[in-house]
C-alpha positions as CSV (number, residue, x, y, z in Angstrom):
1,M,67.1,57.8,212.3
2,R,70.7,57.3,211.3
3,A,73.0,56.9,214.2
4,H,76.3,58.8,214.6
5,K,78.3,58.2,217.8
6,N,78.4,54.8,219.5
7,K,81.9,53.4,219.0
8,A,81.0,50.0,220.4
9,L,78.7,49.3,217.5
10,R,80.7,51.0,214.8
11,R,81.8,47.8,213.1
12,R,78.5,46.0,213.3
13,Y,77.7,45.2,209.7
14,L,74.3,43.7,210.6
15,M,73.2,42.5,207.3
16,L,76.3,40.6,206.6
17,A,74.1,38.2,208.5
18,V,72.4,37.8,205.1
19,A,75.4,35.8,204.2
20,M,75.1,33.6,207.3
21,V,71.6,32.5,206.4
22,A,71.9,32.6,202.6
23,A,73.0,29.0,202.4
24,S,70.0,27.8,204.2
25,H,67.8,29.7,201.8
26,A,68.9,28.0,198.6
27,P,65.6,27.1,196.8
28,T,64.5,23.5,196.9
29,A,63.6,21.5,193.8
30,Q,59.9,22.0,194.7
31,E,60.4,25.7,195.0
32,R,61.9,25.8,191.5
33,G,59.6,25.4,188.6
34,L,57.6,27.7,186.3
35,G,56.6,31.2,187.2
36,E,58.4,33.5,189.6
37,P,61.9,32.6,190.8
38,P,61.6,31.5,194.4
39,W,62.1,34.3,196.8
40,Q,64.8,32.4,198.6
41,A,67.0,32.7,195.6
42,F,67.3,36.5,196.1
43,I,68.9,35.9,199.5
44,A,71.0,33.0,198.3
45,A,72.3,35.3,195.6
46,A,74.2,37.1,198.3
47,G,75.6,34.0,200.0
48,P,79.2,33.2,200.8
49,D,79.3,30.1,198.6
50,Q,80.1,31.6,195.2
51,R,78.9,28.6,193.2
52,Q,75.6,28.6,195.1
53,A,75.2,32.4,194.8
54,Q,76.0,32.2,191.1
55,A,73.4,29.4,190.6
56,A,70.8,31.6,192.4
57,R,71.5,34.5,190.2
58,E,71.2,32.3,187.1
59,E,67.9,31.0,188.5
60,I,66.6,34.6,188.9
61,A,67.9,35.7,185.5
62,A,66.1,32.8,183.7
63,R,62.7,34.3,184.9
64,W,63.7,37.9,185.3
65,R,61.4,40.8,185.1
66,D,62.1,44.4,186.3
67,G,59.7,44.1,189.2
68,H,62.3,41.8,190.9
69,A,64.9,44.6,191.1
70,A,63.6,45.7,194.5
71,M,64.7,42.4,196.1
72,I,68.2,42.8,194.8
73,V,68.4,46.4,195.9
74,D,66.9,45.4,199.3
75,V,69.7,43.0,199.9
76,A,72.5,45.3,198.5
77,R,71.3,48.1,200.8
78,F,72.3,46.2,203.9
79,L,75.9,45.4,202.6
80,P,78.8,47.8,202.8
81,S,79.4,49.9,199.7
82,P,82.6,49.1,197.8
83,R,83.1,52.8,197.6
84,G,83.6,53.0,201.3
85,P,81.3,54.1,204.2
86,R,78.9,56.9,203.7
87,A,79.7,57.3,200.0
88,A,79.2,61.0,199.4
89,E,77.8,60.6,195.9
90,D,75.0,58.4,197.2
91,P,73.9,59.9,200.6
92,G,70.5,58.4,200.1
93,S,71.8,54.9,200.4
94,Q,72.5,54.2,204.1
95,T,74.5,51.0,204.7
96,L,75.3,49.3,208.0
97,D,78.8,50.6,208.0
98,D,77.0,53.5,209.7
99,P,77.0,52.6,213.5
100,V,73.8,52.1,215.4
101,D,73.7,54.5,218.4
102,E,72.2,52.9,221.5
103,E,71.5,56.2,223.1
104,R,69.8,57.5,219.9
105,S,67.7,54.3,219.7
106,G,66.6,54.4,223.3
107,G,69.2,52.0,224.7
108,T,67.2,49.0,223.6
109,V,69.6,47.6,221.0
110,A,70.9,44.3,222.3
111,R,74.0,42.6,221.0
112,D,72.0,39.5,220.1
113,D,69.7,41.6,217.9
114,F,72.6,42.3,215.6
115,P,74.4,39.1,214.4
116,V,77.5,39.9,212.4
117,L,80.4,38.2,210.6
118,P,83.6,39.5,212.1
119,S,86.1,40.9,209.6
120,R,84.0,40.3,206.6
121,E,83.5,43.8,205.4
122,R,85.4,43.2,202.2
123,Q,83.4,40.1,201.4
124,G,80.2,42.1,201.9
125,A,81.4,44.9,199.6
126,D,82.3,42.3,196.9
127,T,78.9,40.7,197.3
128,R,77.2,44.1,196.8
129,R,79.3,44.7,193.7
130,R,78.2,41.4,192.2
131,L,74.6,42.2,192.9
132,T,74.6,45.6,191.3
133,Q,76.6,44.2,188.3
134,F,73.8,41.6,188.0
135,L,71.2,44.4,188.0
136,E,73.1,46.1,185.2
137,R,73.1,43.0,183.1
138,Q,69.4,42.3,183.6
139,T,68.2,45.9,183.1
140,R,70.9,47.4,180.8
141,N,71.0,50.4,183.2
142,R,74.4,51.7,184.2
143,F,73.9,52.9,187.7
144,G,76.7,50.9,189.3
145,D,76.7,51.0,193.1
146,N,74.4,54.1,193.2
147,L,71.4,52.6,195.1
148,R,69.7,56.0,195.0
149,A,69.6,55.8,191.2
150,W,68.4,52.2,191.2
151,R,65.6,53.2,193.6
152,R,64.5,56.2,191.5
153,W,64.5,54.0,188.4
154,M,62.5,51.1,190.0
155,W,60.0,53.4,191.7
156,A,59.2,55.0,188.4
157,L,58.1,51.6,187.1
158,P,54.6,50.4,187.5
159,Y,54.4,48.5,190.8
160,A,54.5,44.8,190.0
161,P,56.4,43.1,192.8
162,H,57.3,39.5,193.2
163,Q,54.3,37.6,194.4
164,D,56.2,36.6,197.5
165,Y,57.9,39.9,198.1
166,A,56.3,40.2,201.6
167,A,57.7,36.8,202.7
168,F,61.2,37.9,201.4
169,K,61.0,41.2,203.2
170,A,59.9,39.4,206.4
171,E,62.9,37.1,206.3
172,L,65.4,39.9,205.4
173,Y,64.2,42.3,208.0
174,S,63.8,39.7,210.7
175,K,67.6,39.6,210.8
176,I,67.5,43.1,212.2
177,D,64.7,42.5,214.7
178,P,62.6,39.3,214.7
179,R,59.6,41.5,215.5
180,F,59.7,43.0,211.9
181,R,58.5,39.6,210.6
182,A,55.0,40.3,212.0
183,F,54.7,43.4,209.7
184,F,55.1,41.4,206.5
185,P,53.0,38.2,206.6
186,S,52.9,36.3,203.3
187,R,51.0,38.3,200.6
188,V,50.0,40.9,203.1
189,R,47.5,43.6,202.0
190,A,49.0,47.0,201.4
191,T,48.0,50.3,200.0
192,I,51.6,51.5,199.6
193,R,54.5,50.0,197.7
194,L,56.4,47.6,199.9
195,D,59.5,48.4,197.9
196,E,59.3,51.9,199.3
197,I,59.3,50.7,202.9
198,D,62.8,51.1,204.3
199,W,64.5,50.4,207.6
200,G,65.0,53.6,209.6
201,G,68.1,52.4,211.6
202,V,66.5,51.2,214.9
203,P,64.5,48.1,216.0
204,V,60.8,48.1,216.8
205,N,60.2,50.8,219.4
206,G,64.0,51.5,219.4
207,I,63.0,55.1,219.6
208,P,60.9,54.6,222.7
209,P,57.5,56.2,222.9
210,L,56.5,58.1,226.0
211,R,53.7,56.2,227.7
212,S,51.4,58.3,229.9
213,P,54.2,60.7,230.5
214,K,54.4,62.9,233.5
215,N,53.1,66.4,233.0
216,V,53.6,69.4,235.3
217,P,52.2,73.0,235.6
218,A,54.1,75.7,233.7
219,A,55.5,77.0,237.0
220,Q,57.3,73.7,237.6
221,A,59.2,73.9,234.3
222,P,61.9,76.5,235.0
223,W,64.2,74.6,232.6
224,L,62.2,75.8,229.7
225,R,63.2,79.2,228.3
226,D,60.8,81.6,226.6
227,G,62.4,81.1,223.2
228,H,62.4,77.2,223.3
229,I,60.1,75.6,220.7
230,V,57.0,73.7,221.8
231,F,54.1,72.0,220.1
232,G,50.9,73.3,221.6
233,I,47.6,71.4,221.8
234,V,44.2,72.2,223.3
235,V,41.6,69.6,223.7
236,N,38.2,70.4,225.4
237,G,39.7,73.4,227.0
238,D,42.8,71.7,228.4
239,A,46.1,73.0,227.1
240,R,49.4,71.2,227.0
241,A,52.9,71.9,225.6
242,Y,55.2,69.2,224.2
243,P,58.7,70.7,224.0
244,K,60.5,69.8,220.8
245,R,63.7,69.1,222.9
246,I,61.9,66.2,224.6
247,L,59.6,64.9,221.8
248,A,62.4,64.7,219.2
249,W,64.0,62.0,221.3
250,H,60.8,59.9,221.5
251,E,58.8,60.8,218.4
252,M,55.6,59.6,220.0
253,A,53.7,60.2,223.2
254,T,50.6,58.3,224.2
255,D,48.8,60.7,226.5
256,R,45.4,61.9,227.8
257,L,44.3,65.5,227.4
258,G,40.8,67.0,227.9
259,G,39.4,63.5,228.6
260,V,40.7,62.2,225.2
261,D,43.3,59.5,224.7
262,L,45.9,60.9,222.3
263,T,48.8,59.5,220.3
264,V,51.0,62.5,219.5
265,V,53.3,61.5,216.6
266,Y,56.4,63.5,215.7
267,C,58.1,62.5,212.5
268,T,61.4,64.2,213.0
269,L,62.6,63.4,209.5
270,C,59.6,65.1,207.8
271,G,59.1,67.8,210.5
272,T,55.5,66.9,211.3
273,V,53.7,66.7,214.6
274,I,50.1,65.4,214.6
275,P,48.0,64.7,217.7
276,Y,45.8,61.7,216.8
277,E,43.0,60.2,218.9
278,S,44.1,56.7,219.9
279,G,40.9,55.1,218.7
280,T,38.2,55.3,216.1
281,A,35.0,53.5,215.2
282,G,34.7,52.1,218.7
283,R,38.2,50.6,218.7
284,R,41.2,51.7,220.8
285,F,44.8,51.1,219.7
286,T,48.1,51.2,221.4
287,F,50.6,52.6,218.9
288,G,54.3,52.2,218.7
289,T,57.2,53.1,216.4
290,S,57.8,50.4,213.8
291,G,61.4,51.5,213.0
292,L,60.3,51.6,209.3
293,L,59.8,54.5,206.9
294,Y,57.8,55.2,203.9
295,R,59.0,58.1,201.7
296,S,61.0,59.2,204.7
297,N,57.9,59.4,206.8
298,K,57.5,57.4,210.0
299,L,55.3,54.3,209.9
300,M,53.7,53.6,213.3
301,F,52.0,50.3,214.2
302,D,49.3,49.1,216.5
303,E,50.1,46.5,219.1
304,E,46.7,44.8,218.6
305,T,47.0,43.7,214.9
306,R,50.6,44.7,214.1
307,S,49.3,46.7,211.1
308,L,51.5,49.5,209.9
309,W,49.9,53.0,209.8
310,S,50.8,56.2,207.9
311,S,51.8,58.8,210.4
312,L,50.7,61.5,207.9
313,E,47.3,60.2,207.2
314,G,46.4,58.2,210.3
315,V,45.2,55.2,208.3
316,P,46.4,51.6,208.1
317,V,48.6,51.0,205.0
318,V,50.0,47.5,205.5
319,G,48.3,44.6,207.3
320,S,45.0,43.2,208.3
321,L,43.4,46.6,208.9
322,V,43.9,47.7,205.3
323,D,40.6,48.6,203.6
324,S,38.9,48.6,207.0
325,G,37.9,52.2,206.5
326,L,39.5,53.2,209.7
327,Q,41.0,56.7,210.0
328,L,42.2,58.3,213.3
329,P,40.6,61.7,214.1
330,F,43.2,64.3,214.8
331,H,43.4,67.7,216.5
332,A,45.0,71.0,215.8
333,V,48.5,71.8,216.9
334,V,50.7,74.9,216.7
335,T,54.5,75.2,216.6
336,T,55.4,78.2,218.8
337,T,57.6,79.4,221.6
338,W,57.2,78.4,225.2
339,G,57.0,82.0,226.2
340,E,54.1,82.8,223.9
341,W,52.3,79.5,224.6
342,R,52.5,80.1,228.4
343,R,51.2,83.7,228.0
344,E,48.3,82.6,225.8
345,H,47.5,79.6,228.0
346,P,48.5,80.4,231.6
347,S,46.9,77.1,232.9
348,T,48.9,74.9,230.5
349,T,50.7,71.8,231.5
350,V,53.9,70.7,229.9
351,L,55.9,67.5,229.6
352,S,58.2,66.9,232.5
353,L,61.9,66.2,232.0
354,E,61.3,63.1,234.2
355,T,60.7,60.8,231.3
356,G,62.3,57.7,232.7
357,Y,65.0,57.9,230.0
358,K,68.5,59.3,230.0
359,R,68.8,61.7,227.1
360,D,70.4,65.0,226.3
361,Y,67.2,67.1,226.5
362,A,69.0,70.4,225.8
363,E,67.4,72.6,223.2
364,G,68.5,71.6,219.8
365,A,70.4,68.5,220.9
366,A,68.4,66.0,219.0
367,Y,68.8,65.8,215.2
368,R,71.1,68.8,215.3
369,D,73.1,67.7,212.2
370,Y,69.9,66.7,210.3
371,F,68.1,70.0,210.9
372,A,71.2,72.0,210.1
373,T,71.3,71.1,206.4
374,D,68.9,70.6,203.5
375,Q,70.2,67.1,202.8
376,L,67.9,64.1,203.2
377,M,68.7,61.0,205.2
378,F,66.5,58.6,203.2
379,E,65.5,58.5,199.6
380,V,62.1,59.6,198.3
381,P,60.8,59.0,194.7
382,A,61.0,62.7,193.8
383,T,61.6,66.1,195.2
384,D,60.0,69.5,194.3
385,S,62.3,72.4,193.7
386,R,59.7,75.1,194.3
387,L,60.9,75.2,197.8
388,K,64.0,73.8,199.6
389,N,63.6,70.3,200.9
390,K,63.3,71.3,204.6
391,D,61.5,74.6,204.1
392,E,58.5,74.5,206.5
393,V,55.0,74.6,205.2
394,L,51.6,74.8,206.9
395,V,49.5,72.0,205.5
396,L,45.8,71.3,205.2
397,R,44.8,67.7,204.4
398,P,42.3,67.0,201.6
399,E,39.6,65.6,203.9
400,I,39.7,68.9,205.8
401,I,39.3,71.1,202.8
402,G,36.5,69.1,201.1
403,K,35.7,66.1,199.0
404,D,37.9,65.7,196.0
405,A,39.9,68.8,196.9
406,S,43.7,68.9,196.5
407,P,45.8,69.3,199.7
408,V,47.2,72.8,200.3
409,A,50.7,73.8,201.6
410,I,51.5,77.3,202.5
411,S,55.1,78.5,203.0
412,V,55.7,79.4,206.6
413,D,58.0,82.2,205.4
414,R,55.0,83.8,203.6
415,L,52.9,83.5,206.7
416,R,55.6,85.3,208.7
417,R,55.4,88.1,206.2
418,E,51.6,88.1,206.1
419,P,50.4,87.3,209.6
420,L,46.8,87.6,208.4
421,Y,46.6,85.4,205.3
422,A,43.3,84.7,203.4
423,F,43.0,82.0,200.8
424,E,40.5,79.8,199.1
425,A,40.6,76.0,198.6
426,G,37.9,73.6,197.5
427,G,35.5,76.4,197.1
428,R,35.8,77.5,200.7
429,G,37.5,80.5,202.3
430,F,40.1,80.2,205.0
431,L,42.1,82.5,207.1
432,V,45.5,81.9,208.7
433,V,46.4,84.0,211.8
434,T,50.1,84.0,212.7
435,S,51.2,85.2,216.0
436,K,54.5,87.0,216.9
437,G,55.9,83.8,218.2
438,G,55.1,82.0,214.9
439,A,52.0,80.0,215.8
440,N,49.9,79.4,212.7
441,V,46.1,79.0,213.4
442,V,43.7,78.3,210.5
443,Y,40.0,79.3,210.6
444,E,37.0,79.2,208.3
445,R,36.6,82.6,206.8
446,G,33.2,82.5,205.2
447,A,32.2,85.8,203.7
448,H,34.1,87.8,206.3
449,T,37.1,89.9,205.6
450,L,39.4,90.6,208.6
451,R,42.3,93.1,208.6
452,A,45.6,93.2,210.4
453,R,45.7,93.8,214.1
454,G,45.8,97.4,215.3
455,A,48.0,98.8,218.0
456,D,45.9,97.1,220.6
457,G,46.6,93.7,219.1
458,I,42.9,93.0,218.4
459,L,41.6,91.6,215.1
460,R,38.9,93.6,213.4
461,D,36.9,93.2,210.2
462,T,36.3,95.8,207.6
463,N,33.3,97.1,209.5
464,G,35.5,97.7,212.6
465,Q,33.9,94.8,214.5
466,R,36.3,93.1,216.9
467,W,37.0,89.4,216.8
468,A,38.4,87.3,219.7
469,E,40.7,84.4,219.1
470,T,39.7,81.3,221.1
471,A,41.1,77.8,221.1
472,D,38.5,76.5,218.7
473,A,37.1,79.5,216.9
474,L,37.2,83.2,215.9
475,V,34.3,84.9,217.7
476,S,32.9,88.3,216.7
477,E,31.3,90.8,219.0
478,A,28.0,89.8,217.5
479,G,28.5,86.2,218.4
480,V,29.5,84.9,214.9
481,R,31.8,81.9,215.1
482,L,34.4,81.0,212.5
483,A,35.5,77.5,213.4
484,R,39.2,76.5,213.7
485,V,40.5,74.1,211.1
486,P,43.1,71.4,212.1
487,A,46.4,72.1,210.5
488,H,50.0,71.3,211.1
489,R,53.5,72.0,209.8
490,A,55.7,69.7,207.7
491,F,59.0,69.8,205.8
492,W,58.2,70.5,202.1
493,F,59.9,67.4,200.8
494,G,58.1,65.0,203.2
495,W,54.7,66.5,202.5
496,V,55.0,66.7,198.7
497,A,56.4,63.1,198.6
498,Q,53.2,61.9,200.1
499,Y,50.9,64.4,198.3
500,P,52.5,65.3,194.9
501,E,49.2,66.9,193.8
502,T,49.6,69.6,196.6
503,V,48.7,73.2,195.8
504,L,51.6,75.3,197.0
505,L,51.0,78.9,198.2
506,K,54.3,80.7,198.6
């Protein structure tokens, strides 16, 4: 979500506003006392009044424990690095000397949303230096200004946050967008570490979801070329294509297909598209983009309760819905070319270019720089060198495979080499069929063994019986059905950060 271009916002060091409010957050006598240092002290520690800031740091030091490091890092993260903007040795540490791009964020960034202190960059850098030096004294680590190293260190510790960490985070993030405050009510329930939730560079819904977008028949989309990438979904016999060139600018579409309300979520950073149903257990939700990330994965939220949801799991992870047992049903999706999708689904509809937003919807325009390298934009606790960070994998979630089963990731490169790929997981047999256009479809395999397509392009089993590929099953001449299994693609780093126990097939 990092912005790149807008010159008008280039000098907006948003969280130098921390200094503006720090004085008002000096802890009161009542807030002092035994136990945890007051959360206000962690903001006051970055204040412009050096005597007050020093007193706040002494207050924190007197009752220090390593679980407090996250609050210091959170404040430092929003101040310019003394090493200069975009310090190459710490690319995982984004600071607000990177401009916010109004076009990238949907044109919703208002000047009032980003209070600044003009010409105070050096003061901010000096404050950040003092905070990291304080961390070094308290922990005896020598990571200096490398926030990536500090994060890796603190994420390796058992999670024991300050008891009022949510209140602190609400105050800090409310200076970016007041709506962030609702995501972090005091002592909010959470199933993920709050210190791993990071700001993605835009305000709430700053990357605007497409709401009930216009869809057109394939014949009315001459702007799509056969080689353009689309995400294809079929629900109850209705097919629809979501071009990557459109969805990458919006990362979410609330749509209706085959009589089912869908929330199609695209986490561009982790390369994952998942079509969720917009409701579960008799409840319907209106989802939006929170502007926040967890392990570089998009956190969405529901308008009804302001709970944060995992975009990879479809479950609430922060807020009042935590432990509710809610999980969004999801549908299968394929990544393929428009030409192939249109041939396989001649009655398909497709997102229209008439989105109501002004964007460069050219193929490959969105996230061009990010997709072109293996570098990450935001830090994750660990990476796995068995594949490159952004190598694509086809993934099966554990609840699909079976109870207590480990998730499975299959290298897309391997599936290209083996367009008929059989494997076992959780005591069950599966088959991945990969088309010439690269679409990966997973089916139950049972006891059947299929072999590669013949010259006629038809699948046959070892007995010579033909099998037809339908939207929801493989069907034999004898009427045997092998059900389709929902699967989707992801970048390796994003998937394994969420599921480190993944079984990799490469």
